[in-house]
N, CA, C, O and the ligand as a Tripos MOL2 file, in Angstrom:
@<TRIPOS>MOLECULE
protein
  289   287    73     0     0
PROTEIN
NO_CHARGES

@<TRIPOS>ATOM
      1 N           2.6620  -11.9620    1.9580 N.3       1 MET1
      2 CA          3.8620  -11.5910    2.8080 C.3       1 MET1
      3 C           3.3780  -11.0560    4.1660 C.2       1 MET1
      4 O           2.6840  -10.0410    4.2350 O.2       1 MET1
      5 N           3.7690  -11.7770    5.2670 N.am      2 ARG2
      6 CA          3.4200  -11.3170    6.4610 C.3       2 ARG2
      7 C           4.2030  -10.0600    7.0370 C.2       2 ARG2
      8 O           5.4230  -10.0580    6.8730 O.2       2 ARG2
      9 N           3.6780   -9.1130    7.6210 N.am      3 VAL3
     10 CA          4.2580   -8.1460    8.1040 C.3       3 VAL3
     11 C           4.1680   -7.9730    9.6080 C.2       3 VAL3
     12 O           3.1390   -7.4990   10.0880 O.2       3 VAL3
     13 N           5.3560   -8.3890   10.5090 N.am      4 PRO4
     14 CA          5.3760   -8.5710   11.6270 C.3       4 PRO4
     15 C           5.1010   -7.2040   12.3630 C.2       4 PRO4
     16 O           5.3860   -6.2000   11.7110 O.2       4 PRO4
     17 N           4.6050   -7.0290   13.5840 N.am      5 LEU5
     18 CA          4.2330   -5.5670   14.2660 C.3       5 LEU5
     19 C           4.8590   -5.6680   15.7980 C.2       5 LEU5
     20 O           4.1920   -5.7100   16.8310 O.2       5 LEU5
     21 N           6.1090   -5.6930   15.7050 N.am      6 PRO6
     22 CA          6.7310   -5.8190   16.9350 C.3       6 PRO6
     23 C           6.4550   -4.6370   17.8610 C.2       6 PRO6
     24 O           6.4760   -4.7840   19.0830 O.2       6 PRO6
     25 N           6.2480   -3.7040   17.3960 N.am      7 HIS7
     26 CA          5.9610   -2.4510   17.8600 C.3       7 HIS7
     27 C           4.6870   -1.7410   17.5700 C.2       7 HIS7
     28 O           4.6410   -1.0700   16.5390 O.2       7 HIS7
     29 N           3.5830   -1.8080   18.3960 N.am      8 ARG8
     30 CA          2.3500   -1.3570   17.8680 C.3       8 ARG8
     31 C           2.3220    0.0800   17.9210 C.2       8 ARG8
     32 O           1.4600    0.7040   17.3030 O.2       8 ARG8
     33 N           3.2760    0.6980   18.6710 N.am      9 ALA9
     34 CA          3.2760    2.1940   18.6200 C.3       9 ALA9
     35 C           3.5310    2.8960   17.4970 C.2       9 ALA9
     36 O           3.3580    4.1060   17.3480 O.2       9 ALA9
     37 N           4.0390    1.9430   16.5270 N.am     10 ASP10
     38 CA          4.5050    2.4770   15.0740 C.3      10 ASP10
     39 C           3.3310    2.1100   14.3970 C.2      10 ASP10
     40 O           3.1710    0.8960   14.2670 O.2      10 ASP10
     41 N           2.4710    2.8490   13.9340 N.am     11 LEU11
     42 CA          1.1690    2.6790   13.3130 C.3      11 LEU11
     43 C           1.4740    2.8580   11.6570 C.2      11 LEU11
     44 O           0.5190    2.7900   10.8840 O.2      11 LEU11
     45 N           2.7460    3.0740   11.1800 N.am     12 VAL12
     46 CA          2.8720    3.3070    9.8980 C.3      12 VAL12
     47 C           3.7600    2.1510    9.3020 C.2      12 VAL12
     48 O           4.9370    1.9670    9.6150 O.2      12 VAL12
     49 N           3.1090    1.4680    8.4860 N.am     13 GLU13
     50 CA          3.9730    0.3450    7.8630 C.3      13 GLU13
     51 C           4.0300    0.6960    6.5460 C.2      13 GLU13
     52 O           3.1430    1.2760    5.9200 O.2      13 GLU13
     53 N           5.2740    0.2700    6.0680 N.am     14 THR14
     54 CA          5.7450    0.5970    4.6780 C.3      14 THR14
     55 C           5.2590   -0.6990    3.6460 C.2      14 THR14
     56 O           5.6540   -1.8330    3.9170 O.2      14 THR14
     57 N           4.5520   -0.5050    2.6820 N.am     15 ALA15
     58 CA          4.1080   -1.3620    1.6540 C.3      15 ALA15
     59 C           4.7670   -1.0750    0.2800 C.2      15 ALA15
     60 O           5.2580    0.0090   -0.0350 O.2      15 ALA15
     61 N           4.7150   -2.2010   -0.5090 N.am     16 ALA16
     62 CA          5.3910   -2.0450   -1.8360 C.3      16 ALA16
     63 C           4.5070   -2.7790   -2.8720 C.2      16 ALA16
     64 O           3.9840   -3.8650   -2.6240 O.2      16 ALA16
     65 N           4.3860   -2.2070   -3.9000 N.am     17 LEU17
     66 CA          3.5170   -2.6810   -5.1710 C.3      17 LEU17
     67 C           4.4750   -2.4420   -6.5110 C.2      17 LEU17
     68 O           5.2470   -1.4980   -6.6800 O.2      17 LEU17
     69 N           4.2730   -3.3180   -7.2280 N.am     18 ALA18
     70 CA          4.7380   -3.0500   -8.6450 C.3      18 ALA18
     71 C           3.9100   -2.0830   -9.4640 C.2      18 ALA18
     72 O           2.7190   -2.3620   -9.6030 O.2      18 ALA18
     73 N           4.3730   -1.0080  -10.0120 N.am     19 CYS19
     74 CA          3.7440   -0.1950  -10.9050 C.3      19 CYS19
     75 C           2.9760   -0.8870  -12.0350 C.2      19 CYS19
     76 O           3.5860   -1.5920  -12.8380 O.2      19 CYS19
     77 N           1.4800   -0.6800  -12.1290 N.am     20 ILE20
     78 CA          0.9080   -1.6390  -13.2250 C.3      20 ILE20
     79 C           1.2400   -1.0120  -14.6150 C.2      20 ILE20
     80 O           0.8510   -1.6390  -15.6000 O.2      20 ILE20
     81 N           1.9440    0.2010  -14.8080 N.am     21 TYR21
     82 CA          2.2870    0.5630  -16.1680 C.3      21 TYR21
     83 C           3.7070    0.3650  -16.5650 C.2      21 TYR21
     84 O           3.9230    0.1150  -17.7510 O.2      21 TYR21
     85 N           4.8570    0.4540  -15.6080 N.am     22 CYS22
     86 CA          6.1280    0.0850  -15.8130 C.3      22 CYS22
     87 C           6.7300   -0.8630  -15.0620 C.2      22 CYS22
     88 O           7.8840   -1.1830  -15.3470 O.2      22 CYS22
     89 N           6.1860   -1.3580  -14.1870 N.am     23 GLY23
     90 CA          6.6670   -2.5120  -13.2870 C.3      23 GLY23
     91 C           7.5680   -1.9920  -12.1220 C.2      23 GLY23
     92 O           8.0310   -2.8030  -11.3200 O.2      23 GLY23
     93 N           7.8270   -0.6440  -12.0110 N.am     24 GLU24
     94 CA          8.8180   -0.0090  -11.1420 C.3      24 GLU24
     95 C           8.1040   -0.3010   -9.7320 C.2      24 GLU24
     96 O           6.8730   -0.3150   -9.7010 O.2      24 GLU24
     97 N           8.8450   -0.5330   -8.5710 N.am     25 THR25
     98 CA          8.3920   -0.9420   -7.3570 C.3      25 THR25
     99 C           7.9030    0.5320   -6.5870 C.2      25 THR25
    100 O           8.7720    1.3350   -6.2470 O.2      25 THR25
    101 N           6.8880    0.7300   -6.4160 N.am     26 ILE26
    102 CA          6.1410    1.7360   -5.5740 C.3      26 ILE26
    103 C           6.1210    1.4580   -4.1350 C.2      26 ILE26
    104 O           5.4370    0.5430   -3.6760 O.2      26 ILE26
    105 N           6.8430    2.2140   -3.4190 N.am     27 THR27
    106 CA          6.9010    2.1620   -1.8680 C.3      27 THR27
    107 C           5.8610    3.2360   -1.2590 C.2      27 THR27
    108 O           5.8780    4.4070   -1.6390 O.2      27 THR27
    109 N           5.1550    2.8650   -0.5020 N.am     28 VAL28
    110 CA          4.1520    3.8090    0.2580 C.3      28 VAL28
    111 C           4.0180    3.5420    1.7370 C.2      28 VAL28
    112 O           4.0930    2.4210    2.2400 O.2      28 VAL28
    113 N           3.8300    4.5830    2.3400 N.am     29 PRO29
    114 CA          3.6140    4.5070    3.9280 C.3      29 PRO29
    115 C           2.1240    4.2030    4.0350 C.2      29 PRO29
    116 O           1.2950    4.8260    3.3720 O.2      29 PRO29
    117 N           1.7820    3.1600    4.9490 N.am     30 VAL30
    118 CA          0.2730    2.9060    5.1410 C.3      30 VAL30
    119 C           0.1150    3.2780    6.5640 C.2      30 VAL30
    120 O           0.9290    2.8920    7.4030 O.2      30 VAL30
    121 N          -0.7530    3.9040    6.8210 N.am     31 ASP31
    122 CA         -1.1100    4.4780    8.2410 C.3      31 ASP31
    123 C          -2.2270    3.4230    8.7570 C.2      31 ASP31
    124 O          -3.3800    3.5160    8.3350 O.2      31 ASP31
    125 N          -1.8710    2.4700    9.6330 N.am     32 ILE32
    126 CA         -2.6400    1.4600   10.0750 C.3      32 ILE32
    127 C          -3.9670    1.9110   10.7730 C.2      32 ILE32
    128 O          -5.0520    1.3600   10.5910 O.2      32 ILE32
    129 N          -3.7700    2.8630   11.5020 N.am     33 SER33
    130 CA         -4.7830    3.5740   12.3070 C.3      33 SER33
    131 C          -5.8170    4.2400   11.7020 C.2      33 SER33
    132 O          -6.8090    4.6410   12.3110 O.2      33 SER33
    133 N          -5.5630    4.4170   10.1410 N.am     34 ALA34
    134 CA         -6.3580    4.9850    9.3040 C.3      34 ALA34
    135 C          -7.6660    4.1840    8.9150 C.2      34 ALA34
    136 O          -8.6160    4.7360    8.3610 O.2      34 ALA34
    137 N          -7.6450    2.9240    9.2280 N.am     35 GLY35
    138 CA         -8.7710    2.0770    9.0180 C.3      35 GLY35
    139 C          -8.1120    0.6820    8.3150 C.2      35 GLY35
    140 O          -6.9310    0.5900    7.9780 O.2      35 GLY35
    141 N          -9.0520   -0.3020    8.1770 N.am     36 SER36
    142 CA         -8.5990   -1.5210    7.8070 C.3      36 SER36
    143 C          -8.8740   -1.5940    6.1670 C.2      36 SER36
    144 O          -8.4170   -2.5420    5.5290 O.2      36 SER36
    145 N          -9.4610   -0.7950    5.6740 N.am     37 SER37
    146 CA         -9.5710   -0.5830    4.0770 C.3      37 SER37
    147 C          -9.2650    0.8020    3.6480 C.2      37 SER37
    148 O         -10.0000    1.7280    3.9920 O.2      37 SER37
    149 N          -8.2240    0.9870    2.9200 N.am     38 GLN38
    150 CA         -7.9810    2.3140    2.4840 C.3      38 GLN38
    151 C          -7.8140    2.2910    1.0650 C.2      38 GLN38
    152 O          -7.4180    1.2560    0.5270 O.2      38 GLN38
    153 N          -8.1240    3.5280    0.2590 N.am     39 GLN39
    154 CA         -7.7520    3.6400   -0.9280 C.3      39 GLN39
    155 C          -7.2320    4.9200   -1.3050 C.2      39 GLN39
    156 O          -7.7550    5.9380   -0.8530 O.2      39 GLN39
    157 N          -6.1010    4.9820   -2.2110 N.am     40 PHE40
    158 CA         -5.5110    6.1330   -2.3410 C.3      40 PHE40
    159 C          -4.7680    6.0850   -3.6480 C.2      40 PHE40
    160 O          -4.5460    5.0060   -4.1970 O.2      40 PHE40
    161 N          -4.3800    7.2320   -4.1550 N.am     41 THR41
    162 CA         -3.5400    7.1580   -5.3910 C.3      41 THR41
    163 C          -2.1700    7.5420   -5.1620 C.2      41 THR41
    164 O          -1.9560    8.4130   -4.3190 O.2      41 THR41
    165 N          -1.2810    7.0570   -5.7440 N.am     42 GLU42
    166 CA          0.3300    7.5730   -5.5100 C.3      42 GLU42
    167 C           0.7690    7.4920   -6.8910 C.2      42 GLU42
    168 O           0.4230    6.6420   -7.7120 O.2      42 GLU42
    169 N           1.6670    8.5860   -7.0850 N.am     43 GLU43
    170 CA          2.3650    8.7020   -8.3910 C.3      43 GLU43
    171 C           3.6370    7.8950   -8.4560 C.2      43 GLU43
    172 O           4.4270    7.8390   -7.5130 O.2      43 GLU43
    173 N           3.7870    7.3300   -9.4990 N.am     44 CYS44
    174 CA          4.9750    6.3200   -9.7200 C.3      44 CYS44
    175 C           6.1890    7.1200   -9.9940 C.2      44 CYS44
    176 O           6.2880    7.9060  -10.9370 O.2      44 CYS44
    177 N           7.1570    6.8620   -9.0680 N.am     45 PRO45
    178 CA          8.4880    7.6300   -9.3320 C.3      45 PRO45
    179 C           9.1620    7.5140  -10.6200 C.2      45 PRO45
    180 O          10.0120    8.3330  -10.9700 O.2      45 PRO45
    181 N           8.7790    6.4330  -11.3980 N.am     46 ALA46
    182 CA          9.5650    6.1570  -12.7560 C.3      46 ALA46
    183 C           8.7030    6.6880  -13.6740 C.2      46 ALA46
    184 O           9.2960    7.3820  -14.4990 O.2      46 ALA46
    185 N           7.5190    6.6160  -13.8340 N.am     47 CYS47
    186 CA          6.8800    6.8370  -15.1570 C.3      47 CYS47
    187 C           5.8280    8.1610  -14.7200 C.2      47 CYS47
    188 O           5.2520    8.8080  -15.5950 O.2      47 CYS47
    189 N           5.6910    8.4180  -13.4620 N.am     48 SER48
    190 CA          4.8620    9.4900  -13.1650 C.3      48 SER48
    191 C           3.3620    9.4400  -13.4240 C.2      48 SER48
    192 O           2.6850   10.4680  -13.4400 O.2      48 SER48
    193 N           2.8880    8.3090  -13.6130 N.am     49 ARG49
    194 CA          1.6160    8.0150  -13.7260 C.3      49 ARG49
    195 C           0.8350    7.7760  -12.2970 C.2      49 ARG49
    196 O           1.4560    7.2350  -11.3820 O.2      49 ARG49
    197 N          -0.3210    8.1210  -12.1420 N.am     50 GLU50
    198 CA         -1.0170    7.8250  -11.0200 C.3      50 GLU50
    199 C          -1.5880    6.4200  -10.8800 C.2      50 GLU50
    200 O          -2.1510    5.9380  -11.8630 O.2      50 GLU50
    201 N          -1.5050    5.7720   -9.8410 N.am     51 VAL51
    202 CA         -1.7020    4.2580   -9.6230 C.3      51 VAL51
    203 C          -2.7130    4.4160   -8.4370 C.2      51 VAL51
    204 O          -2.4400    5.0460   -7.4160 O.2      51 VAL51
    205 N          -3.8960    3.7910   -8.6660 N.am     52 THR52
    206 CA         -4.7180    3.5360   -7.4050 C.3      52 THR52
    207 C          -4.5770    2.4220   -6.7010 C.2      52 THR52
    208 O          -4.7890    1.3100   -7.1840 O.2      52 THR52
    209 N          -4.2150    2.6210   -5.5250 N.am     53 LEU53
    210 CA         -3.8670    1.4020   -4.6080 C.3      53 LEU53
    211 C          -5.0170    1.2990   -3.4690 C.2      53 LEU53
    212 O          -5.5360    2.1860   -2.7910 O.2      53 LEU53
    213 N          -5.2390   -0.1710   -3.5050 N.am     54 LEU54
    214 CA         -6.0890   -0.3900   -2.4130 C.3      54 LEU54
    215 C          -5.2180   -1.0700   -1.1950 C.2      54 LEU54
    216 O          -4.2460   -1.7810   -1.4500 O.2      54 LEU54
    217 N          -5.5800   -0.8350   -0.0530 N.am     55 VAL55
    218 CA         -4.8370   -1.3670    1.1270 C.3      55 VAL55
    219 C          -5.9830   -1.8980    2.1020 C.2      55 VAL55
    220 O          -7.0190   -1.3500    2.4790 O.2      55 VAL55
    221 N          -5.4410   -3.1550    2.3820 N.am     56 THR56
    222 CA         -6.4690   -3.9580    3.3440 C.3      56 THR56
    223 C          -5.6150   -4.2810    4.5900 C.2      56 THR56
    224 O          -4.5230   -4.8180    4.4080 O.2      56 THR56
    225 N          -6.0030   -4.0140    5.7570 N.am     57 ILE57
    226 CA         -5.3970   -4.5590    6.9120 C.3      57 ILE57
    227 C          -6.1580   -5.4590    7.6560 C.2      57 ILE57
    228 O          -7.2950   -5.1170    7.9810 O.2      57 ILE57
    229 N          -5.6810   -6.6670    8.0150 N.am     58 ASP58
    230 CA         -6.3650   -7.7450    8.8530 C.3      58 ASP58
    231 C          -6.3300   -7.4610   10.2080 C.2      58 ASP58
    232 O          -5.6590   -6.4860   10.5480 O.2      58 ASP58
    233 N          -6.9610   -8.1620   11.1290 N.am     59 ARG59
    234 CA         -7.0200   -7.9400   12.5230 C.3      59 ARG59
    235 C          -5.6070   -8.0680   12.8840 C.2      59 ARG59
    236 O          -5.1570   -7.2570   13.6930 O.2      59 ARG59
    237 N          -5.0110   -8.7770   12.5030 N.am     60 GLU60
    238 CA         -3.4310   -9.1250   12.9620 C.3      60 GLU60
    239 C          -2.4430   -8.0850   12.5100 C.2      60 GLU60
    240 O          -1.2330   -8.2450   12.6680 O.2      60 GLU60
    241 N          -2.9910   -6.9730   11.9220 N.am     61 GLY61
    242 CA         -2.0980   -6.0610   11.3780 C.3      61 GLY61
    243 C          -1.3020   -6.3030   10.1290 C.2      61 GLY61
    244 O          -0.4170   -5.5150    9.7970 O.2      61 GLY61
    245 N          -1.5880   -7.3490    9.4440 N.am     62 GLU62
    246 CA         -0.9520   -7.7550    8.1870 C.3      62 GLU62
    247 C          -1.6920   -6.6970    7.1320 C.2      62 GLU62
    248 O          -2.9090   -6.5200    7.0610 O.2      62 GLU62
    249 N          -0.7700   -6.1000    6.4090 N.am     63 VAL63
    250 CA         -1.0480   -5.0890    5.2840 C.3      63 VAL63
    251 C          -1.0500   -5.6640    4.1070 C.2      63 VAL63
    252 O           0.0420   -6.1670    3.8420 O.2      63 VAL63
    253 N          -1.9770   -5.8040    3.1700 N.am     64 SER64
    254 CA         -2.0860   -6.2480    1.9680 C.3      64 SER64
    255 C          -2.2540   -5.0010    0.9350 C.2      64 SER64
    256 O          -3.0800   -4.1190    1.1680 O.2      64 SER64
    257 N          -1.4220   -4.9790   -0.2210 N.am     65 LEU65
    258 CA         -1.5480   -3.8520   -1.0910 C.3      65 LEU65
    259 C          -1.6880   -4.3470   -2.4460 C.2      65 LEU65
    260 O          -0.9260   -5.2050   -2.8910 O.2      65 LEU65
    261 N          -2.6300   -3.8410   -3.1150 N.am     66 ARG66
    262 CA         -2.8530   -4.2100   -4.5720 C.3      66 ARG66
    263 C          -3.4280   -2.8460   -5.2150 C.2      66 ARG66
    264 O          -3.9660   -1.8880   -4.6600 O.2      66 ARG66
    265 N          -3.1090   -3.1020   -6.6810 N.am     67 SER67
    266 CA         -3.5440   -1.9260   -7.3860 C.3      67 SER67
    267 C          -4.9850   -2.2480   -7.9130 C.2      67 SER67
    268 O          -5.2810   -3.4180   -8.1570 O.2      67 SER67
    269 N          -5.9080   -1.2080   -8.0970 N.am     68 ASP68
    270 CA         -7.2090   -1.2030   -8.3440 C.3      68 ASP68
    271 C          -7.3400   -1.3700   -9.7580 C.2      68 ASP68
    272 O          -7.2510   -0.3050  -10.3690 O.2      68 ASP68
    273 N          -7.5690   -2.6380  -10.6360 N.am     69 PRO69
    274 CA         -7.7800   -2.5810  -11.9630 C.3      69 PRO69
    275 C          -9.0190   -1.5990  -12.5310 C.2      69 PRO69
    276 O          -9.0390   -1.1590  -13.6800 O.2      69 PRO69
    277 N          -9.8700   -1.3820  -11.6940 N.am     70 HIS70
    278 CA        -10.9730   -0.5880  -11.9920 C.3      70 HIS70
    279 C         -10.6810    0.8880  -12.1370 C.2      70 HIS70
    280 O         -11.3380    1.6020  -12.8950 O.2      70 HIS70
    281 N          -9.6420    1.3480  -11.3660 N.am     71 TYR71
    282 CA         -9.2360    2.6310  -11.3520 C.3      71 TYR71
    283 C          -7.7180    2.7640  -11.4850 C.2      71 TYR71
    284 O          -7.0060    3.1300  -10.5510 O.2      71 TYR71
    285 N          -7.2310    2.4210  -12.7920 N.am     72 PRO72
    286 CA         -5.7380    2.3970  -13.0300 C.3      72 PRO72
    287 C          -5.1930    3.8740  -12.8730 C.2      72 PRO72
    288 O          -3.9940    4.1090  -13.0220 O.2      72 PRO72
    289 ZN          5.3980    3.4270  -13.3200 Zn       73 ZN73
@<TRIPOS>BOND
     1     1     2 1
     2     2     3 1
     3     3     4 2
     4     3     5 am
     5     5     6 1
     6     6     7 1
     7     7     8 2
     8     7     9 am
     9     9    10 1
    10    10    11 1
    11    11    12 2
    12    11    13 am
    13    13    14 1
    14    14    15 1
    15    15    16 2
    16    15    17 am
    17    17    18 1
    18    18    19 1
    19    19    20 2
    20    19    21 am
    21    21    22 1
    22    22    23 1
    23    23    24 2
    24    23    25 am
    25    25    26 1
    26    26    27 1
    27    27    28 2
    28    27    29 am
    29    29    30 1
    30    30    31 1
    31    31    32 2
    32    31    33 am
    33    33    34 1
    34    34    35 1
    35    35    36 2
    36    35    37 am
    37    37    38 1
    38    38    39 1
    39    39    40 2
    40    39    41 am
    41    41    42 1
    42    42    43 1
    43    43    44 2
    44    43    45 am
    45    45    46 1
    46    46    47 1
    47    47    48 2
    48    47    49 am
    49    49    50 1
    50    50    51 1
    51    51    52 2
    52    51    53 am
    53    53    54 1
    54    54    55 1
    55    55    56 2
    56    55    57 am
    57    57    58 1
    58    58    59 1
    59    59    60 2
    60    59    61 am
    61    61    62 1
    62    62    63 1
    63    63    64 2
    64    63    65 am
    65    65    66 1
    66    66    67 1
    67    67    68 2
    68    67    69 am
    69    69    70 1
    70    70    71 1
    71    71    72 2
    72    71    73 am
    73    73    74 1
    74    74    75 1
    75    75    76 2
    76    75    77 am
    77    77    78 1
    78    78    79 1
    79    79    80 2
    80    79    81 am
    81    81    82 1
    82    82    83 1
    83    83    84 2
    84    83    85 am
    85    85    86 1
    86    86    87 1
    87    87    88 2
    88    87    89 am
    89    89    90 1
    90    90    91 1
    91    91    92 2
    92    91    93 am
    93    93    94 1
    94    94    95 1
    95    95    96 2
    96    95    97 am
    97    97    98 1
    98    98    99 1
    99    99   100 2
   100    99   101 am
   101   101   102 1
   102   102   103 1
   103   103   104 2
   104   103   105 am
   105   105   106 1
   106   106   107 1
   107   107   108 2
   108   107   109 am
   109   109   110 1
   110   110   111 1
   111   111   112 2
   112   111   113 am
   113   113   114 1
   114   114   115 1
   115   115   116 2
   116   115   117 am
   117   117   118 1
   118   118   119 1
   119   119   120 2
   120   119   121 am
   121   121   122 1
   122   122   123 1
   123   123   124 2
   124   123   125 am
   125   125   126 1
   126   126   127 1
   127   127   128 2
   128   127   129 am
   129   129   130 1
   130   130   131 1
   131   131   132 2
   132   131   133 am
   133   133   134 1
   134   134   135 1
   135   135   136 2
   136   135   137 am
   137   137   138 1
   138   138   139 1
   139   139   140 2
   140   139   141 am
   141   141   142 1
   142   142   143 1
   143   143   144 2
   144   143   145 am
   145   145   146 1
   146   146   147 1
   147   147   148 2
   148   147   149 am
   149   149   150 1
   150   150   151 1
   151   151   152 2
   152   151   153 am
   153   153   154 1
   154   154   155 1
   155   155   156 2
   156   155   157 am
   157   157   158 1
   158   158   159 1
   159   159   160 2
   160   159   161 am
   161   161   162 1
   162   162   163 1
   163   163   164 2
   164   163   165 am
   165   165   166 1
   166   166   167 1
   167   167   168 2
   168   167   169 am
   169   169   170 1
   170   170   171 1
   171   171   172 2
   172   171   173 am
   173   173   174 1
   174   174   175 1
   175   175   176 2
   176   175   177 am
   177   177   178 1
   178   178   179 1
   179   179   180 2
   180   179   181 am
   181   181   182 1
   182   182   183 1
   183   183   184 2
   184   183   185 am
   185   185   186 1
   186   186   187 1
   187   187   188 2
   188   187   189 am
   189   189   190 1
   190   190   191 1
   191   191   192 2
   192   191   193 am
   193   193   194 1
   194   194   195 1
   195   195   196 2
   196   195   197 am
   197   197   198 1
   198   198   199 1
   199   199   200 2
   200   199   201 am
   201   201   202 1
   202   202   203 1
   203   203   204 2
   204   203   205 am
   205   205   206 1
   206   206   207 1
   207   207   208 2
   208   207   209 am
   209   209   210 1
   210   210   211 1
   211   211   212 2
   212   211   213 am
   213   213   214 1
   214   214   215 1
   215   215   216 2
   216   215   217 am
   217   217   218 1
   218   218   219 1
   219   219   220 2
   220   219   221 am
   221   221   222 1
   222   222   223 1
   223   223   224 2
   224   223   225 am
   225   225   226 1
   226   226   227 1
   227   227   228 2
   228   227   229 am
   229   229   230 1
   230   230   231 1
   231   231   232 2
   232   231   233 am
   233   233   234 1
   234   234   235 1
   235   235   236 2
   236   235   237 am
   237   237   238 1
   238   238   239 1
   239   239   240 2
   240   239   241 am
   241   241   242 1
   242   242   243 1
   243   243   244 2
   244   243   245 am
   245   245   246 1
   246   246   247 1
   247   247   248 2
   248   247   249 am
   249   249   250 1
   250   250   251 1
   251   251   252 2
   252   251   253 am
   253   253   254 1
   254   254   255 1
   255   255   256 2
   256   255   257 am
   257   257   258 1
   258   258   259 1
   259   259   260 2
   260   259   261 am
   261   261   262 1
   262   262   263 1
   263   263   264 2
   264   263   265 am
   265   265   266 1
   266   266   267 1
   267   267   268 2
   268   267   269 am
   269   269   270 1
   270   270   271 1
   271   271   272 2
   272   271   273 am
   273   273   274 1
   274   274   275 1
   275   275   276 2
   276   275   277 am
   277   277   278 1
   278   278   279 1
   279   279   280 2
   280   279   281 am
   281   281   282 1
   282   282   283 1
   283   283   284 2
   284   283   285 am
   285   285   286 1
   286   286   287 1
   287   287   288 2
@<TRIPOS>SUBSTRUCTURE
     1 MET1         2 RESIDUE 1 A MET
     2 ARG2         6 RESIDUE 1 A ARG
     3 VAL3        10 RESIDUE 1 A VAL
     4 PRO4        14 RESIDUE 1 A PRO
     5 LEU5        18 RESIDUE 1 A LEU
     6 PRO6        22 RESIDUE 1 A PRO
     7 HIS7        26 RESIDUE 1 A HIS
     8 ARG8        30 RESIDUE 1 A ARG
     9 ALA9        34 RESIDUE 1 A ALA
    10 ASP10       38 RESIDUE 1 A ASP
    11 LEU11       42 RESIDUE 1 A LEU
    12 VAL12       46 RESIDUE 1 A VAL
    13 GLU13       50 RESIDUE 1 A GLU
    14 THR14       54 RESIDUE 1 A THR
    15 ALA15       58 RESIDUE 1 A ALA
    16 ALA16       62 RESIDUE 1 A ALA
    17 LEU17       66 RESIDUE 1 A LEU
    18 ALA18       70 RESIDUE 1 A ALA
    19 CYS19       74 RESIDUE 1 A CYS
    20 ILE20       78 RESIDUE 1 A ILE
    21 TYR21       82 RESIDUE 1 A TYR
    22 CYS22       86 RESIDUE 1 A CYS
    23 GLY23       90 RESIDUE 1 A GLY
    24 GLU24       94 RESIDUE 1 A GLU
    25 THR25       98 RESIDUE 1 A THR
    26 ILE26      102 RESIDUE 1 A ILE
    27 THR27      106 RESIDUE 1 A THR
    28 VAL28      110 RESIDUE 1 A VAL
    29 PRO29      114 RESIDUE 1 A PRO
    30 VAL30      118 RESIDUE 1 A VAL
    31 ASP31      122 RESIDUE 1 A ASP
    32 ILE32      126 RESIDUE 1 A ILE
    33 SER33      130 RESIDUE 1 A SER
    34 ALA34      134 RESIDUE 1 A ALA
    35 GLY35      138 RESIDUE 1 A GLY
    36 SER36      142 RESIDUE 1 A SER
    37 SER37      146 RESIDUE 1 A SER
    38 GLN38      150 RESIDUE 1 A GLN
    39 GLN39      154 RESIDUE 1 A GLN
    40 PHE40      158 RESIDUE 1 A PHE
    41 THR41      162 RESIDUE 1 A THR
    42 GLU42      166 RESIDUE 1 A GLU
    43 GLU43      170 RESIDUE 1 A GLU
    44 CYS44      174 RESIDUE 1 A CYS
    45 PRO45      178 RESIDUE 1 A PRO
    46 ALA46      182 RESIDUE 1 A ALA
    47 CYS47      186 RESIDUE 1 A CYS
    48 SER48      190 RESIDUE 1 A SER
    49 ARG49      194 RESIDUE 1 A ARG
    50 GLU50      198 RESIDUE 1 A GLU
    51 VAL51      202 RESIDUE 1 A VAL
    52 THR52      206 RESIDUE 1 A THR
    53 LEU53      210 RESIDUE 1 A LEU
    54 LEU54      214 RESIDUE 1 A LEU
    55 VAL55      218 RESIDUE 1 A VAL
    56 THR56      222 RESIDUE 1 A THR
    57 ILE57      226 RESIDUE 1 A ILE
    58 ASP58      230 RESIDUE 1 A ASP
    59 ARG59      234 RESIDUE 1 A ARG
    60 GLU60      238 RESIDUE 1 A GLU
    61 GLY61      242 RESIDUE 1 A GLY
    62 GLU62      246 RESIDUE 1 A GLU
    63 VAL63      250 RESIDUE 1 A VAL
    64 SER64      254 RESIDUE 1 A SER
    65 LEU65      258 RESIDUE 1 A LEU
    66 ARG66      262 RESIDUE 1 A ARG
    67 SER67      266 RESIDUE 1 A SER
    68 ASP68      270 RESIDUE 1 A ASP
    69 PRO69      274 RESIDUE 1 A PRO
    70 HIS70      278 RESIDUE 1 A HIS
    71 TYR71      282 RESIDUE 1 A TYR
    72 PRO72      286 RESIDUE 1 A PRO
    73 ZN73       289 GROUP 0 **** ****
């Protein structure tokens, strides 16, 4: 999914990913200025388990979000 960046001043994009445990959609803010490759954990709002998320941002500012199967 492409994420258009009409306003580069806004460096926080919202990305969403389905929880690997329960399937609930987890929405997280991604600070684009923090780097093109980021990893952090987010607690699922539905099942309260921590999910490790990997964020990659390409040169065009497209945000990709996926869970890390090695660090669930
Ligand atoms: Zn969950």
